[in-house]
N, C-alpha and C positions, 0 to 999 in steps of 0.2 A: 461805415459802409464804403466799399471800393467801387469806383466807376472807371470805365475805359476812357482814356483821353487821347490815345493815339496808338499807332502800330509802327514798329521799327521795320522799315521796308528794305534797307540796305545800308552798307557802310559808305562813308564818304572820305576819301583820302586814306592816309596811312597812320594818322595820329589818334585813332579811336573815335572819331566823329561818326554819328549815325544819322541817317535820313529818316524822318518820322512823318507819317501821314496823320495829320490831326483829326481827331474825332470830336472836337469841341468847338463851339463858336466863340469862345473867349480864351485869352492867353493863359494857359496853365504851365507854360514852360519858362518860368522865371528862374534866373540864377539863384541857387540856394534852395530851391524847392525840392521836395522829396517825391519821387515817383516810385512805383513798384513794378516789378516783373514777377511773373509766376513761373517757377521752375520746380519740377518734381513736387507739385502741390504746396510749395512754400512760397510766400511772398517775400521777395528780396528787395530792400530799399536801394534806390540809386539817387544820389544827389546831383542835380544839374550844376555843371561848372561853366558851361557856355551855351549860348543860344543865338542863332541867327536864321534869317529866312533866305532861301535860295530856290528859285524856280517854283514858287508856291508850295514849298515843303519847309518843314522845320528841321534845322540841323542842330543836334545836341551833342555835348560831351558830358560824361559823368565822372565823378570822383573815382579814381582807381582804374578807370578804363583809359589806357594811355596809348594803345596802338591797335592796329587793325586786327591782330590776332585775338586780342581781348574783346573786341567789338563784334567779331563775326558770330559768336554763339548767340548774340542778342537778336540777330536778324530773324524776322518773322514773329517776334514776341510782342504781345500787347503791353502797353504802358497804362498803369492804373494810378489813380490818386485816391487818397483817403479823405473823406470830407463828410460834413453834415450839411443839410439843406439851408441852414441859417446863414451860411457864409455867402450865399448868392445875393446879388443886388436885385431889386425889383425888375421884372421883365427879362431875367436871365434864367435859362433852363439847361439842364443836362440833356443831351440827346437821348439817353436811356429813358428819361422820364417821359419823353414825347413819343417814342416809338411804341406802337401798340395801343395808343390812345384813340378813342372814337372821335370822328368828325361829325359835326352837326351844322345845319344851316341856321339862319337867324330865327326860324320858326321851330327850332329844335327837332327837325326831322333828321334821323340818322342817315348820313351820306356814305360813310365808309370808315376806314381805319388808316392811321399813319403807319407806313411800312418802314420808312427810312428817312434820313435827313441828308440832303445834298448840299454841300458847300461849294459854291461856284464863285468866280471872280466878281460877278455882278450881284451876288447875294445868296441867301440861304433859302432853300426850297423844301417844303414837306413833300415827300413822295407818298401818295395815298392810293389805296386800293378802293376805288369807287365803282360799284357795279361790275366787278371783275376786270376793271381797266385801270392801268396806272395813270394817275393824274398828278401834275406838279402844281403846288400851290405856293406862291411867294410868301415867305415868313416875314411879312411886314404888317404894320398897323392897319393899312387899307383893307386887308383881307382877314387878318386874325382879330376877331372881335373880343374873344375871351378864352383864357386857358384856365381850366380848373383841374388841377392835378389830383385833388381829393376825389372828385367825381369821375376822373379819367375821361375828360371831354374837352374838346376844342370847338368853339363856335366860330364859323367863318362867314364872311360876307361874300355871297356868291353874285357874280355878274355874268352876263351873257358871254359865253366862250370860255369861261374858266374851267368848267367841268365838262 
């Protein structure tokens, strides 16, 4: 199965480096890893040859992409990884698995649905639609009591002012 791990937002310099907005909470951009882009309905593999962080963005180079002219056609494309769920450590999740999942309080009353994941310098937030309002819930153990991907539900600990 293929999952989105980032989006190429622009080139960086003239030597084929690209700036990537990460869509994952753990590092998928290790040297030697294979990522995929989709072009003309075909999945094209790209091997990462370098990775570094710059201004909260990932800068990557790929094998065979050696200058800006080769990198420019990649701008705007999504990066995918092929994986199965067994490779994740406990308490690690793919964003795609959390988006669209129902949120419940501790008494299992339906509160709303996860619309998106926001990755900020101070942590990860679940963006939820609760009673037609966008609410942000810190993705930390203090609030996230249980995640059940099979039942498509997250149980959260609610405190005054959270919702």
